[in-house]
N, C-alpha and C positions, 0 to 999 in steps of 0.2 A: 106741854111743858116747854119752857123757853130757857135758853142759855144766854147769859150776857157775854158778848165778845168784847174784849178790851183792845183799844188801839194803843200800841206802845209809843207811837209818835205824838199823839195829841192828848192822850188820857181820856178820850171819849169812850163811851160804850154803846153797844147796839144789842138789842134783844132779838134773838133768832129762834124760830120754832125748831125744836129738836127733830121733828118729822121731816124738815127740809134738808137735814145734814145726813150725809152718808159716811159711815165710820164713826169713830169716837169724837165727841164734841171738842175735846181738848186738842184735836188736830187742826182746828179752825181758828182764824183770827181775822180782824177787820182792819182795813186801811182806808184812809181818805186820799183820793187821787188829787194831785196838785199839778196844774199845767195841762197841756194839750197832747202830751206824748202818747196817750192811750186812745185818742179819738178814732184811729183806724180800726180799733177793736170795739168801737161803739161804746167806749167808756168815757164819759165827759168829765171835764174839769170839775172838781169838788164832789164827785160821786164817792159813795162809801161802797167798798168792794169787800165781799167775804171771800177769803182765800183759805185753801186747805194746804197744810204742810205736806210736801211730796219729797220722796227720796229719789224717784226716777223721773226723768223728763220724757215726755211723749211729744213727738212732732205734731204741730197744729194746735197745741194747747197754749194758753196764755199763762205766764209765770211772773212772779215778782221776785226781784233780786235786790238785796241790800248790799251796798258797797261801803265798807267802813275804812277810814283812813284815806290815804291818797298822797 
C-alpha cells in the first residue's frame, strides 16, 4: 500500500510505500531541495526528500526548519 505525500511548497505529490515508513504515515511530508546548502549531507539540488515530523532533536540527524516572516 502507498501513501501520497504532499509538498506544501510546490503542490507536488510523491507516492511512498507504507512499509518504508516508521510510525504513522501522517507524520511524514516531502520537500524539494532548492540550492546547494544540503550537499554536505549528500542531498543534491532539486532532490525530493521525505521528512518525518519530530518533537525532539537528536545530535547528528538532519532536520528541516521553516522560518516565516523576517
